[in-house]
N, CA, C and O atoms as CSV, one atom per row, in Angstrom:
chain,resi,resn,atom,element,x,y,z
A,1,MET,N,N,117.783,90.615,101.709
A,1,MET,CA,C,117.046,92.169,100.970
A,1,MET,C,C,116.270,92.539,102.238
A,1,MET,O,O,115.332,91.868,102.668
A,2,ARG,N,N,116.762,93.726,102.835
A,2,ARG,CA,C,116.150,94.226,103.788
A,2,ARG,C,C,115.253,95.295,103.318
A,2,ARG,O,O,115.452,95.569,102.134
A,3,LEU,N,N,114.206,96.069,103.962
A,3,LEU,CA,C,113.384,97.016,103.889
A,3,LEU,C,C,113.730,98.698,104.382
A,3,LEU,O,O,114.255,98.784,105.492
A,4,GLY,N,N,113.506,99.848,103.737
A,4,GLY,CA,C,113.966,100.622,104.504
A,4,GLY,C,C,113.622,101.809,103.841
A,4,GLY,O,O,113.471,101.956,102.628
A,5,HIS,N,N,113.458,103.026,105.136
A,5,HIS,CA,C,112.485,104.308,104.201
A,5,HIS,C,C,113.508,105.566,104.180
A,5,HIS,O,O,114.138,106.066,105.112
A,6,VAL,N,N,113.470,105.846,103.062
A,6,VAL,CA,C,114.329,106.854,102.604
A,6,VAL,C,C,114.010,108.902,103.001
A,6,VAL,O,O,113.197,109.792,102.754
A,7,ILE,N,N,115.354,108.660,103.766
A,7,ILE,CA,C,114.564,109.997,104.661
A,7,ILE,C,C,115.786,111.417,104.418
A,7,ILE,O,O,116.007,112.512,104.936
A,8,GLY,N,N,116.289,110.647,103.410
A,8,GLY,CA,C,117.561,111.999,103.097
A,8,GLY,C,C,118.258,111.723,102.269
A,8,GLY,O,O,118.195,110.538,101.943
A,9,LYS,N,N,119.599,112.901,101.240
A,9,LYS,CA,C,119.967,112.209,100.353
A,9,LYS,C,C,121.283,112.995,100.417
A,9,LYS,O,O,121.329,114.213,100.587
A,10,VAL,N,N,122.514,112.074,100.242
A,10,VAL,CA,C,123.822,112.075,100.674
A,10,VAL,C,C,124.381,113.014,99.753
A,10,VAL,O,O,124.290,112.506,98.636
A,11,THR,N,N,125.078,114.484,99.666
A,11,THR,CA,C,125.425,115.187,98.429
A,11,THR,C,C,127.480,114.500,98.612
A,11,THR,O,O,128.194,114.223,99.576
A,12,LEU,N,N,127.622,114.501,97.501
A,12,LEU,CA,C,129.434,114.303,97.379
A,12,LEU,C,C,130.207,115.271,97.136
A,12,LEU,O,O,129.647,115.693,96.125
A,13,SER,N,N,130.880,115.797,97.259
A,13,SER,CA,C,131.529,116.826,96.143
A,13,SER,C,C,132.513,116.355,95.457
A,13,SER,O,O,133.150,117.094,94.708
A,14,VAL,N,N,132.765,115.215,95.579
A,14,VAL,CA,C,133.835,114.083,94.531
A,14,VAL,C,C,133.282,113.078,94.353
A,14,VAL,O,O,132.739,112.551,95.324
A,15,GLN,N,N,133.229,112.590,93.351
A,15,GLN,CA,C,132.564,111.213,93.331
A,15,GLN,C,C,133.484,109.682,92.636
A,15,GLN,O,O,134.597,109.791,92.120
A,16,ASP,N,N,132.986,108.780,92.725
A,16,ASP,CA,C,134.183,107.706,91.698
A,16,ASP,C,C,133.898,108.006,90.683
A,16,ASP,O,O,133.101,108.944,90.700
A,17,PRO,N,N,134.228,107.576,89.468
A,17,PRO,CA,C,133.401,107.355,88.460
A,17,PRO,C,C,132.758,105.507,88.211
A,17,PRO,O,O,131.944,105.073,87.396
A,18,ALA,N,N,133.158,105.146,88.762
A,18,ALA,CA,C,131.977,103.908,88.998
A,18,ALA,C,C,130.446,103.863,89.713
A,18,ALA,O,O,129.594,102.976,89.667
A,19,TYR,N,N,130.438,105.451,90.535
A,19,TYR,CA,C,128.970,105.373,90.527
A,19,TYR,C,C,128.428,106.752,89.687
A,19,TYR,O,O,127.980,107.745,90.261
A,20,LYS,N,N,128.556,106.615,88.238
A,20,LYS,CA,C,127.830,107.512,87.669
A,20,LYS,C,C,126.730,107.022,87.585
A,20,LYS,O,O,126.624,105.795,87.579
A,21,GLY,N,N,125.349,108.045,87.475
A,21,GLY,CA,C,124.782,107.915,87.235
A,21,GLY,C,C,123.536,107.128,88.049
A,21,GLY,O,O,122.545,106.517,87.651
A,22,GLY,N,N,124.056,107.433,89.351
A,22,GLY,CA,C,123.118,107.324,90.580
A,22,GLY,C,C,123.532,108.024,91.710
A,22,GLY,O,O,124.494,108.785,91.812
A,23,ARG,N,N,122.746,107.707,92.517
A,23,ARG,CA,C,123.377,108.768,93.667
A,23,ARG,C,C,123.177,107.822,95.053
A,23,ARG,O,O,122.992,106.611,95.174
A,24,PHE,N,N,123.321,109.135,96.246
A,24,PHE,CA,C,123.493,108.004,97.515
A,24,PHE,C,C,122.146,108.290,98.339
A,24,PHE,O,O,121.639,109.364,98.016
A,25,LEU,N,N,121.466,107.600,99.300
A,25,LEU,CA,C,120.558,108.240,99.764
A,25,LEU,C,C,120.630,107.757,101.108
A,25,LEU,O,O,120.940,106.571,101.218
A,26,LEU,N,N,120.385,108.490,102.296
A,26,LEU,CA,C,119.889,108.545,103.971
A,26,LEU,C,C,118.740,107.299,104.030
A,26,LEU,O,O,117.765,107.484,103.302
A,27,VAL,N,N,118.755,106.312,104.655
A,27,VAL,CA,C,117.675,105.280,104.581
A,27,VAL,C,C,117.653,104.861,105.994
A,27,VAL,O,O,118.635,104.446,106.609
A,28,GLN,N,N,116.494,104.994,106.450
A,28,GLN,CA,C,116.248,104.154,107.855
A,28,GLN,C,C,115.856,103.015,107.349
A,28,GLN,O,O,115.032,103.006,106.435
A,29,PRO,N,N,116.441,101.736,107.917
A,29,PRO,CA,C,115.532,100.377,107.945
A,29,PRO,C,C,114.329,100.110,108.235
A,29,PRO,O,O,114.090,101.174,108.807
A,30,PHE,N,N,113.294,99.496,108.307
A,30,PHE,CA,C,111.835,99.185,109.194
A,30,PHE,C,C,112.138,98.356,110.089
A,30,PHE,O,O,112.889,97.394,109.925
A,31,ALA,N,N,111.479,98.718,111.288
A,31,ALA,CA,C,111.366,97.857,112.597
A,31,ALA,C,C,110.362,97.070,112.413
A,31,ALA,O,O,110.049,97.185,111.228
A,32,ARG,N,N,109.568,96.207,113.020
A,32,ARG,CA,C,108.783,95.226,113.119
A,32,ARG,C,C,107.414,96.064,113.149
A,32,ARG,O,O,106.417,95.853,112.458
A,33,GLU,N,N,107.562,96.855,113.911
A,33,GLU,CA,C,105.679,97.732,113.524
A,33,GLU,C,C,106.153,98.722,112.558
A,33,GLU,O,O,105.712,99.856,112.742
A,34,GLN,N,N,106.998,98.550,111.511
A,34,GLN,CA,C,106.702,99.070,110.355
A,34,GLN,C,C,105.717,98.365,109.049
A,34,GLN,O,O,105.073,98.719,108.061
A,35,PHE,N,N,106.019,97.389,109.648
A,35,PHE,CA,C,105.992,96.383,108.681
A,35,PHE,C,C,103.916,96.078,108.736
A,35,PHE,O,O,103.189,95.468,107.951
A,36,ALA,N,N,103.629,96.769,109.918
A,36,ALA,CA,C,101.973,96.360,110.325
A,36,ALA,C,C,101.948,97.865,110.219
A,36,ALA,O,O,100.974,98.118,110.929
A,37,GLY,N,N,102.470,99.203,109.717
A,37,GLY,CA,C,101.644,99.938,109.537
A,37,GLY,C,C,102.050,101.118,110.188
A,37,GLY,O,O,101.557,102.137,109.703
A,38,ALA,N,N,102.987,101.314,111.374
A,38,ALA,CA,C,102.845,101.737,112.158
A,38,ALA,C,C,103.720,102.689,111.251
A,38,ALA,O,O,104.541,102.285,110.427
A,39,PRO,N,N,103.308,104.560,111.632
A,39,PRO,CA,C,104.390,105.589,111.606
A,39,PRO,C,C,106.074,105.899,111.290
A,39,PRO,O,O,106.765,105.807,112.305
A,40,MET,N,N,106.464,106.083,110.627
A,40,MET,CA,C,108.279,105.987,110.700
A,40,MET,C,C,108.256,106.913,112.104
A,40,MET,O,O,107.506,107.888,112.074
A,41,THR,N,N,108.911,106.710,113.147
A,41,THR,CA,C,110.208,107.763,113.979
A,41,THR,C,C,111.359,107.305,113.654
A,41,THR,O,O,111.812,106.273,113.160
A,42,PRO,N,N,111.765,108.364,114.062
A,42,PRO,CA,C,113.100,108.666,114.126
A,42,PRO,C,C,114.020,107.851,115.018
A,42,PRO,O,O,113.892,107.801,116.241
A,43,LEU,N,N,115.155,107.083,114.177
A,43,LEU,CA,C,116.054,105.807,115.163
A,43,LEU,C,C,116.944,106.631,116.093
A,43,LEU,O,O,116.788,107.816,115.799
A,44,ALA,N,N,117.466,106.543,116.694
A,44,ALA,CA,C,118.720,106.862,117.072
A,44,ALA,C,C,120.029,106.429,116.587
A,44,ALA,O,O,120.501,105.343,116.248
A,45,LYS,N,N,120.699,108.290,116.706
A,45,LYS,CA,C,121.793,108.149,115.985
A,45,LYS,C,C,122.444,106.900,115.844
A,45,LYS,O,O,122.578,106.113,116.781
A,46,GLY,N,N,123.180,106.546,113.765
A,46,GLY,CA,C,124.358,105.837,113.946
A,46,GLY,C,C,123.648,104.567,113.383
A,46,GLY,O,O,124.282,103.608,112.942
A,47,LEU,N,N,121.656,104.656,113.451
A,47,LEU,CA,C,121.106,103.196,113.056
A,47,LEU,C,C,120.700,103.763,111.257
A,47,LEU,O,O,120.775,102.856,110.428
A,48,SER,N,N,120.481,104.532,110.962
A,48,SER,CA,C,120.503,105.187,109.759
A,48,SER,C,C,121.519,104.245,108.499
A,48,SER,O,O,122.267,103.416,109.016
A,49,LEU,N,N,121.562,104.316,107.282
A,49,LEU,CA,C,122.823,103.931,106.769
A,49,LEU,C,C,122.499,104.594,105.125
A,49,LEU,O,O,121.456,105.103,104.712
A,50,VAL,N,N,123.628,104.399,104.503
A,50,VAL,CA,C,123.832,105.053,102.990
A,50,VAL,C,C,123.620,104.326,102.502
A,50,VAL,O,O,124.020,103.223,102.873
A,51,VAL,N,N,122.712,104.495,101.142
A,51,VAL,CA,C,122.299,103.589,100.339
A,51,VAL,C,C,122.965,104.205,99.004
A,51,VAL,O,O,123.325,105.382,98.974
A,52,TYR,N,N,123.153,103.045,97.530
A,52,TYR,CA,C,123.323,103.860,96.762
A,52,TYR,C,C,122.613,103.265,95.543
A,52,TYR,O,O,122.690,102.084,95.204
A,53,ASP,N,N,121.651,104.585,94.691
A,53,ASP,CA,C,120.719,103.995,94.202
A,53,ASP,C,C,121.061,104.686,92.646
A,53,ASP,O,O,121.670,105.685,92.263
A,54,ASN,N,N,120.398,103.693,92.063
A,54,ASN,CA,C,120.561,104.138,90.425
A,54,ASN,C,C,118.758,103.956,89.880
A,54,ASN,O,O,118.456,104.001,88.688
A,55,LEU,N,N,117.877,103.784,90.830
A,55,LEU,CA,C,117.001,103.117,90.411
A,55,LEU,C,C,115.896,104.295,90.044
A,55,LEU,O,O,115.023,104.139,89.191
A,56,GLY,N,N,116.123,105.813,91.031
A,56,GLY,CA,C,115.163,107.097,91.055
A,56,GLY,C,C,114.518,107.379,92.406
A,56,GLY,O,O,113.812,108.344,92.699
A,57,ALA,N,N,114.986,106.096,93.371
A,57,ALA,CA,C,114.090,106.686,94.351
A,57,ALA,C,C,114.302,108.248,95.187
A,57,ALA,O,O,115.182,109.093,95.023
A,58,ASP,N,N,113.241,108.236,96.036
A,58,ASP,CA,C,113.005,109.664,96.315
A,58,ASP,C,C,112.967,109.871,97.595
A,58,ASP,O,O,112.879,108.831,98.248
A,59,LEU,N,N,113.016,111.207,98.419
A,59,LEU,CA,C,112.245,110.615,100.012
A,59,LEU,C,C,110.684,110.373,100.244
A,59,LEU,O,O,109.651,110.769,99.704
A,60,GLY,N,N,111.016,109.523,101.318
A,60,GLY,CA,C,109.933,109.333,101.386
A,60,GLY,C,C,109.345,107.773,100.741
A,60,GLY,O,O,108.401,107.228,101.314
A,61,HIS,N,N,109.655,107.463,100.153
A,61,HIS,CA,C,109.795,106.089,99.022
A,61,HIS,C,C,110.469,105.006,100.141
A,61,HIS,O,O,111.436,105.151,100.889
A,62,ALA,N,N,109.540,103.846,99.938
A,62,ALA,CA,C,110.113,102.558,100.440
A,62,ALA,C,C,110.957,101.357,99.096
A,62,ALA,O,O,110.550,100.821,98.065
A,63,ILE,N,N,112.040,101.370,99.713
A,63,ILE,CA,C,113.059,100.344,99.047
A,63,ILE,C,C,113.358,99.507,99.371
A,63,ILE,O,O,113.050,99.640,100.556
A,64,GLY,N,N,113.990,98.119,99.264
A,64,GLY,CA,C,114.593,97.076,99.362
A,64,GLY,C,C,116.167,96.806,98.982
A,64,GLY,O,O,116.581,96.129,98.040
A,65,PHE,N,N,116.978,97.559,100.024
A,65,PHE,CA,C,118.461,97.122,99.624
A,65,PHE,C,C,118.504,95.359,100.176
A,65,PHE,O,O,117.871,94.421,100.662
A,66,THR,N,N,120.413,96.080,99.382
A,66,THR,CA,C,121.356,94.722,100.055
A,66,THR,C,C,122.436,95.635,100.432
A,66,THR,O,O,122.724,96.781,100.090
A,67,GLU,N,N,123.182,94.397,101.608
A,67,GLU,CA,C,124.383,94.489,101.926
A,67,GLU,C,C,125.495,94.302,101.679
A,67,GLU,O,O,125.538,94.194,100.454
A,68,GLY,N,N,126.377,94.201,102.046
A,68,GLY,CA,C,127.748,93.502,102.275
A,68,GLY,C,C,127.871,92.886,100.518
A,68,GLY,O,O,127.383,93.553,99.606
A,69,ALA,N,N,128.517,91.678,100.282
A,69,ALA,CA,C,128.939,91.589,99.055
A,69,ALA,C,C,128.350,91.800,97.829
A,69,ALA,O,O,128.637,92.335,96.758
A,70,GLU,N,N,127.038,90.948,98.548
A,70,GLU,CA,C,126.014,90.914,97.134
A,70,GLU,C,C,125.230,92.805,97.128
A,70,GLU,O,O,124.039,92.968,96.863
A,71,ALA,N,N,125.896,93.649,97.365
A,71,ALA,CA,C,125.959,95.381,97.162
A,71,ALA,C,C,126.610,95.172,96.231
A,71,ALA,O,O,125.938,94.971,95.220
A,72,THR,N,N,127.744,95.121,96.094
A,72,THR,CA,C,128.794,95.301,94.689
A,72,THR,C,C,128.791,94.465,93.605
A,72,THR,O,O,129.627,94.569,92.708
A,73,ALA,N,N,127.339,93.100,93.618
A,73,ALA,CA,C,127.297,92.677,92.786
A,73,ALA,C,C,126.977,93.477,91.409
A,73,ALA,O,O,127.512,93.150,90.350
A,74,PRO,N,N,126.189,94.399,91.500
A,74,PRO,CA,C,125.824,94.944,89.988
A,74,PRO,C,C,127.158,95.920,89.024
A,74,PRO,O,O,127.112,96.176,87.821
A,75,PHE,N,N,128.173,96.281,89.927
A,75,PHE,CA,C,129.423,96.972,89.489
A,75,PHE,C,C,129.963,96.107,88.686
A,75,PHE,O,O,130.153,94.980,89.145
A,76,GLU,N,N,130.387,96.413,87.173
A,76,GLU,CA,C,131.537,95.886,86.499
A,76,GLU,C,C,132.669,95.473,87.354
A,76,GLU,O,O,133.175,94.361,87.204
A,77,ASN,N,N,133.200,96.510,88.460
A,77,ASN,CA,C,134.949,96.325,88.716
A,77,ASN,C,C,134.169,96.178,90.320
A,77,ASN,O,O,133.040,96.477,90.711
A,78,PRO,N,N,135.535,95.488,91.092
A,78,PRO,CA,C,135.412,96.027,92.206
A,78,PRO,C,C,134.663,97.287,92.884
A,78,PRO,O,O,134.869,98.189,92.072
A,79,THR,N,N,134.068,97.708,93.713
A,79,THR,CA,C,133.508,99.237,93.835
A,79,THR,C,C,133.355,99.280,95.309
A,79,THR,O,O,132.854,98.193,95.597
A,80,PRO,N,N,133.544,100.046,96.511
A,80,PRO,CA,C,133.879,100.153,97.831
A,80,PRO,C,C,131.800,100.389,97.754
A,80,PRO,O,O,131.461,101.448,97.226
A,81,VAL,N,N,130.839,99.625,98.160
A,81,VAL,CA,C,129.586,100.396,98.681
A,81,VAL,C,C,129.335,99.114,99.686
A,81,VAL,O,O,129.844,97.994,99.655
A,82,ASP,N,N,128.613,99.537,100.359
A,82,ASP,CA,C,128.102,98.647,101.649
A,82,ASP,C,C,126.449,98.396,101.282
A,82,ASP,O,O,125.931,97.378,101.741
A,83,ALA,N,N,125.653,99.294,100.482
A,83,ALA,CA,C,124.418,99.001,100.546
A,83,ALA,C,C,123.940,99.496,99.268
A,83,ALA,O,O,124.381,100.576,98.873
A,84,PHE,N,N,122.821,98.645,98.338
A,84,PHE,CA,C,122.686,99.208,96.867
A,84,PHE,C,C,120.677,98.539,97.236
A,84,PHE,O,O,120.092,97.594,97.765
A,85,ASN,N,N,120.315,100.125,96.344
A,85,ASN,CA,C,119.106,99.890,96.647
A,85,ASN,C,C,118.405,98.899,95.007
A,85,ASN,O,O,118.334,99.152,93.805
A,86,ALA,N,N,118.040,97.794,95.867
A,86,ALA,CA,C,117.490,96.434,94.252
A,86,ALA,C,C,116.272,96.928,93.992
A,86,ALA,O,O,115.942,96.784,92.815
A,87,ALA,N,N,115.223,97.642,94.916
A,87,ALA,CA,C,113.822,97.886,94.674
A,87,ALA,C,C,112.650,99.009,95.049
A,87,ALA,O,O,112.523,99.366,96.220
A,88,ILE,N,N,112.145,99.329,94.423
A,88,ILE,CA,C,111.406,100.516,95.169
A,88,ILE,C,C,110.047,99.694,94.847
A,88,ILE,O,O,109.602,99.085,93.874
A,89,ILE,N,N,109.485,100.078,96.564
A,89,ILE,CA,C,108.092,99.122,96.984
A,89,ILE,C,C,107.380,100.096,96.662
A,89,ILE,O,O,107.601,101.306,96.633
A,90,GLU,N,N,106.523,99.492,96.426
A,90,GLU,CA,C,105.078,100.209,96.374
A,90,GLU,C,C,103.810,99.287,97.192
A,90,GLU,O,O,103.046,100.161,97.600
A,91,GLU,N,N,103.484,98.495,97.434
A,91,GLU,CA,C,103.009,97.765,98.557
A,91,GLU,C,C,103.451,97.239,99.757
A,91,GLU,O,O,104.590,96.785,99.861
A,92,ILE,N,N,102.872,97.250,100.432
A,92,ILE,CA,C,103.047,95.919,101.843
A,92,ILE,C,C,102.338,94.999,102.500
A,92,ILE,O,O,101.633,95.449,103.403
A,93,PHE,N,N,102.314,94.006,102.346
A,93,PHE,CA,C,100.819,93.224,102.964
A,93,PHE,C,C,101.952,92.249,104.094
A,93,PHE,O,O,102.881,91.447,103.998
A,94,TYR,N,N,101.101,92.986,105.209
A,94,TYR,CA,C,101.708,92.180,106.451
A,94,TYR,C,C,100.823,90.936,106.836
A,94,TYR,O,O,99.682,90.871,106.379
A,95,LYS,N,N,101.122,90.327,107.343
A,95,LYS,CA,C,100.091,89.183,107.880
A,95,LYS,C,C,101.153,88.382,108.735
A,95,LYS,O,O,101.672,87.358,108.291
A,96,PRO,N,N,101.503,88.988,110.205
A,96,PRO,CA,C,102.282,88.272,111.152
A,96,PRO,C,C,101.681,86.939,111.275
A,96,PRO,O,O,100.519,86.670,110.973
A,97,PRO,N,N,102.681,86.004,111.806
A,97,PRO,CA,C,102.107,84.876,112.632
A,97,PRO,C,C,101.036,84.611,113.787
A,97,PRO,O,O,101.207,85.264,114.817
A,98,ALA,N,N,100.023,83.789,113.744
A,98,ALA,CA,C,99.425,83.583,114.463
A,98,ALA,C,C,99.996,82.998,116.259
A,98,ALA,O,O,99.155,82.754,117.125
């Protein structure tokens, strides 16, 4: 699982029925500095990703997401999805190794 920051929403004109009840979010993965409390800075083009969300995360939320084969596990039938929102994060406690 990786952590990321929701920076936008994706609007679809046509949606596969497997995605009913959810939506797609644009997410910026956390870098090491964000774990220590640094502000989110824009990434270079192509480094954000689209994450399927059925938990209700919104702009500005920190989320935990899975990628690859694990992202398809919550669906009953084979569904094409690259990343799945598994958690909405409320607090992060970070203590770097000494």
